[in-house]
C-alpha positions as CSV (number, residue, x, y, z in Angstrom):
1,M,-0.1,0.0,-0.1
2,S,1.1,3.5,-0.8
3,L,-0.2,5.2,2.2
4,E,0.2,8.8,0.5
5,R,-3.2,10.3,1.3
6,V,-4.9,9.0,4.5
7,L,-8.1,10.0,6.2
8,I,-8.5,9.2,10.0
9,T,-12.0,9.3,11.7
10,G,-12.2,9.8,15.3
11,G,-8.7,11.5,14.7
12,N,-8.5,13.2,17.9
13,G,-8.8,10.3,20.1
14,Q,-5.8,8.2,21.5
15,L,-5.2,5.9,18.6
16,G,-6.2,8.3,15.9
17,T,-3.7,10.9,17.4
18,D,-0.9,8.3,17.3
19,L,-1.7,7.1,13.6
20,A,-1.6,10.7,12.6
21,E,1.8,11.5,14.3
22,Q,3.4,8.3,12.8
23,L,2.0,8.9,9.4
24,S,2.7,12.6,9.0
25,D,6.2,12.0,7.6
26,R,5.3,10.0,4.6
27,A,1.6,11.0,3.9
28,E,-0.9,13.7,3.6
29,V,-2.9,13.1,6.5
30,R,-6.3,14.5,7.5
31,A,-7.5,13.6,11.1
32,L,-10.9,14.5,11.8
33,G,-12.6,14.3,15.3
34,H,-16.2,13.8,15.8
35,A,-17.0,17.6,15.9
36,E,-15.4,17.8,12.4
37,L,-16.8,14.8,10.7
38,D,-19.8,12.5,12.2
39,I,-19.2,9.3,10.5
40,A,-22.9,8.6,10.7
41,D,-23.6,11.4,8.5
42,D,-23.3,9.7,5.0
43,A,-23.3,13.0,2.9
44,A,-20.4,14.6,5.1
45,V,-18.3,11.3,4.8
46,R,-18.8,11.4,1.3
47,S,-17.8,15.1,0.8
48,V,-14.8,14.5,2.8
49,L,-13.6,11.4,0.9
50,D,-14.2,13.2,-2.4
51,G,-12.1,16.3,-1.3
52,L,-9.2,14.3,0.1
53,R,-9.3,11.3,-2.3
54,P,-7.6,8.8,0.3
55,D,-5.8,5.8,-0.4
56,T,-6.5,4.6,2.9
57,V,-9.2,5.2,5.7
58,F,-8.4,4.6,9.4
59,N,-11.8,4.4,11.1
60,C,-10.9,5.1,14.8
61,A,-14.6,6.7,15.5
62,A,-16.8,4.5,17.7
63,Y,-19.4,4.5,20.4
64,H,-17.4,2.7,23.2
65,N,-19.0,3.5,26.3
66,V,-20.0,-0.2,27.3
67,D,-22.4,0.6,29.9
68,L,-24.2,3.4,27.9
69,C,-24.5,1.3,24.9
70,E,-26.9,-1.1,26.6
71,T,-29.4,1.8,27.1
72,E,-28.4,3.7,23.7
73,E,-29.1,0.8,21.3
74,E,-29.9,2.9,18.2
75,M,-26.9,5.1,18.7
76,S,-24.4,2.0,19.1
77,F,-25.7,0.3,15.9
78,R,-25.9,3.7,14.0
79,I,-22.2,4.5,14.8
80,N,-20.5,1.1,15.2
81,A,-22.4,-0.8,12.5
82,V,-24.4,1.2,9.9
83,A,-21.9,4.0,9.6
84,V,-18.9,1.5,9.1
85,K,-21.1,-0.3,6.3
86,R,-21.5,2.8,4.5
87,M,-18.1,3.9,4.9
88,A,-16.8,0.8,3.4
89,Q,-19.1,1.1,0.5
90,Q,-17.9,4.5,-0.1
91,C,-14.2,3.5,0.2
92,T,-14.7,0.7,-2.3
93,E,-16.4,3.1,-4.8
94,R,-13.3,5.2,-4.5
95,G,-10.7,2.5,-4.5
96,A,-9.8,3.3,-0.9
97,K,-8.6,0.6,1.7
98,L,-10.8,0.8,4.8
99,V,-8.9,-0.1,8.2
100,H,-11.4,-0.4,10.8
101,F,-10.8,-1.1,14.6
102,S,-12.7,-3.6,16.8
103,T,-12.5,-5.3,20.1
104,N,-11.8,-8.3,22.1
105,Y,-15.5,-8.0,23.3
106,V,-16.8,-9.9,20.2
107,F,-15.9,-13.0,22.1
108,D,-17.9,-14.0,25.2
109,G,-14.7,-15.0,27.2
110,R,-16.0,-18.0,28.7
111,R,-13.2,-20.4,27.7
112,S,-9.6,-20.4,29.2
113,E,-7.7,-20.4,25.9
114,P,-6.9,-17.2,24.0
115,Y,-9.1,-16.4,20.8
116,G,-7.5,-16.4,17.5
117,E,-8.8,-14.5,14.5
118,D,-10.6,-17.5,13.1
119,D,-12.5,-18.4,16.3
120,L,-16.1,-17.8,16.3
121,P,-17.3,-14.6,18.0
122,S,-20.3,-14.8,20.4
123,P,-21.0,-11.1,21.6
124,R,-22.8,-10.7,24.9
125,S,-23.7,-7.0,25.1
126,I,-25.0,-4.3,22.8
127,Y,-21.6,-2.8,22.5
128,A,-20.0,-6.0,21.4
129,I,-22.9,-6.9,19.1
130,S,-22.8,-3.7,17.4
131,K,-18.9,-3.8,17.1
132,L,-19.3,-7.3,15.3
133,A,-21.9,-5.9,12.9
134,G,-19.3,-3.2,12.1
135,E,-16.7,-5.9,11.4
136,S,-19.1,-7.7,9.1
137,G,-20.1,-4.5,7.4
138,A,-16.4,-3.5,6.8
139,L,-15.4,-7.0,5.4
140,A,-18.6,-7.3,3.3
141,Y,-18.8,-4.0,1.6
142,G,-15.0,-2.9,1.9
143,D,-12.7,-4.0,-0.9
144,R,-9.6,-5.3,0.8
145,A,-10.7,-4.0,4.1
146,L,-8.7,-4.9,7.3
147,V,-10.5,-5.2,10.7
148,V,-8.0,-4.9,13.8
149,R,-9.2,-6.2,17.0
150,G,-7.5,-4.6,20.1
151,S,-7.8,-4.8,24.0
152,G,-7.7,-2.4,26.8
153,L,-6.3,0.7,24.8
154,Y,-4.5,3.6,26.5
155,G,-2.6,6.5,25.0
156,L,-1.0,9.7,25.5
157,H,-4.0,11.8,24.2
158,G,-6.6,9.8,26.5
159,S,-10.1,8.9,25.6
160,G,-12.7,11.8,25.3
161,Q,-15.8,9.5,25.7
162,K,-14.4,8.2,29.1
163,G,-12.8,11.1,30.7
164,G,-9.3,10.0,30.1
165,N,-7.8,6.8,29.8
166,F,-7.6,4.0,32.3
167,V,-4.3,4.7,33.5
168,T,-4.9,8.4,34.1
169,R,-8.3,7.6,35.8
170,M,-6.7,5.2,38.3
171,L,-3.9,7.7,39.2
172,N,-6.5,10.4,39.7
173,R,-8.6,8.2,42.1
174,A,-5.6,7.2,44.1
175,R,-4.3,11.0,44.4
176,E,-7.8,12.0,45.4
177,G,-8.0,9.4,48.0
178,Q,-10.9,7.4,46.6
179,Q,-11.4,3.9,47.6
180,I,-10.1,1.7,44.7
181,R,-11.9,-1.3,43.9
182,M,-11.0,-3.3,40.8
183,V,-12.0,-6.5,39.3
184,A,-9.7,-9.4,39.4
185,D,-11.4,-12.0,37.1
186,Q,-11.2,-10.2,33.7
187,R,-8.2,-10.9,31.8
188,L,-6.9,-8.8,28.9
189,Q,-3.9,-7.5,27.1
190,P,-3.6,-3.6,27.9
191,T,-2.1,-2.0,24.6
192,F,-0.3,1.3,24.3
193,T,-2.0,3.0,21.3
194,R,1.5,4.3,20.1
195,E,2.6,0.7,19.7
196,L,-0.8,-0.4,18.2
197,A,-0.5,2.3,15.5
198,T,3.0,1.0,14.5
199,A,1.8,-2.4,14.1
200,V,-1.2,-1.2,12.1
201,I,0.9,0.8,9.7
202,E,3.1,-2.4,9.3
203,A,0.0,-4.5,8.3
204,V,-1.4,-2.0,6.0
205,D,2.1,-1.9,4.3
206,A,2.1,-5.7,4.0
207,D,-1.6,-5.2,2.4
208,A,-3.2,-7.4,5.1
209,M,-6.7,-8.0,4.8
210,G,-9.5,-9.5,6.9
211,I,-9.2,-9.9,10.7
212,L,-6.1,-9.4,12.6
213,H,-5.4,-9.4,16.3
214,L,-2.8,-6.8,17.2
215,V,-2.4,-6.7,21.1
216,A,0.3,-6.2,23.6
217,G,2.3,-9.5,24.6
218,G,1.4,-11.1,27.8
219,A,-1.8,-10.9,29.7
220,C,-3.0,-9.7,33.1
221,S,-6.3,-9.1,35.0
222,W,-7.6,-5.3,35.3
223,L,-6.4,-5.7,39.1
224,E,-2.8,-6.4,38.1
225,F,-2.8,-3.8,35.5
226,T,-3.9,-1.3,38.2
227,E,-1.2,-2.6,40.7
228,A,1.5,-2.2,37.9
229,I,0.3,1.4,37.4
230,Y,0.5,2.3,41.0
231,E,4.0,0.5,41.5
232,L,5.5,2.5,38.4
233,A,4.1,5.7,39.7
234,G,5.3,5.1,43.1
235,I,1.8,5.3,44.8
236,D,0.8,3.2,47.8
237,A,-2.9,3.0,47.5
238,P,-4.8,0.0,48.9
239,I,-6.9,-1.9,46.0
240,E,-10.0,-4.0,46.9
241,A,-10.2,-7.1,44.5
242,V,-13.7,-7.7,43.4
243,A,-15.6,-10.0,41.1
244,T,-17.2,-8.8,37.8
245,S,-20.7,-7.5,38.3
246,G,-23.4,-5.2,36.8
247,P,-25.7,-5.2,33.8
248,V,-23.0,-5.7,31.2
249,D,-21.8,-9.3,30.3
250,R,-18.2,-8.5,30.0
251,P,-15.8,-11.3,28.8
252,L,-13.8,-12.7,31.7
253,N,-11.1,-14.0,29.2
254,G,-10.6,-11.2,26.8
255,V,-7.0,-12.5,25.7
256,L,-6.5,-12.5,22.0
257,A,-4.2,-14.7,20.1
258,R,-2.6,-13.8,16.7
259,P,-2.1,-16.8,14.3
260,R,-3.0,-14.8,11.3
261,A,-0.8,-11.8,12.2
262,D,2.1,-14.1,13.0
263,A,1.6,-16.0,9.8
264,L,1.9,-12.9,7.9
265,G,5.3,-12.1,9.6
266,L,4.1,-9.0,11.4
267,T,6.2,-7.8,14.3
268,P,4.8,-8.7,17.8
269,L,3.9,-6.2,20.1
270,R,5.9,-5.8,23.3
271,D,5.0,-7.1,26.4
272,W,2.3,-5.1,28.2
273,R,4.2,-4.2,31.1
274,E,7.2,-3.0,29.2
275,A,5.0,-0.8,27.1
276,L,3.2,0.5,30.2
277,E,6.3,1.7,31.6
278,D,7.2,3.5,28.4
279,Y,3.9,5.2,28.3
280,M,4.3,6.4,31.9
281,A,7.8,7.8,31.2
282,A,6.4,9.7,28.2
283,A,3.4,10.9,30.2
284,G,5.7,12.0,33.2
285,Y,3.9,9.5,35.5
286,L,6.9,7.4,36.4
287,A,8.2,7.7,40.1
288,A,11.5,8.7,39.2
289,A,10.1,11.4,36.8
290,Q,8.2,13.2,39.5
């Protein structure tokens, strides 16, 4: 792939920001946030595509507040599914490659083994169902489309929908003296978006298509992730381990394997803890940097 003219939707989020930064020295990049481009506005998307004529579109826009999705079903499907299908159609009409981002939540997480790209999804929430529908729309209507599933994303820019990323929220809670309660029974691969952006660009350069799992190496629980954050920040905060509860059925095993990515010879991402330390150093959160 040439990656000469690039459109990034959701371009002011943590992944979109890292993609724009890494592509800026090789491509004409237009990164648009929700205020500049609502991906559910078909006419607006068409206008932007006609104006820029991108060879690649990275769709980082999503409705990803998992709890809100349960009550905002129409909004979830409009942004996570219908808009993606229509964007895929428009990309195909213009000869552009769509790179769409999805989630480990498309699996029910009820088995102990990691889930590979070819394992059958079984989504258990509105968020997960809408994201799986978006995957199907991208692959069915997008010529050479690539769907990248990730897990536990955090980045230097933060997540607007959630009031910062998980790391910053946990640091703020500890510094405000709040009681920290964290689930110990959900496993995942927290992934630094700067590393994910590098991996995705490598995949596009390799003309990868279909579904790829691109996640940090290793795995941990949300509790272990939180403990690592506090340890690296030099914060001594008690954490109460709790079991998953609430109205949303979240996968207890959200760990992804990457046989397809490995078969393509793509560079594995580093271990989650190594990447977390680099993120915290870059953000100024390391104990030694304070």
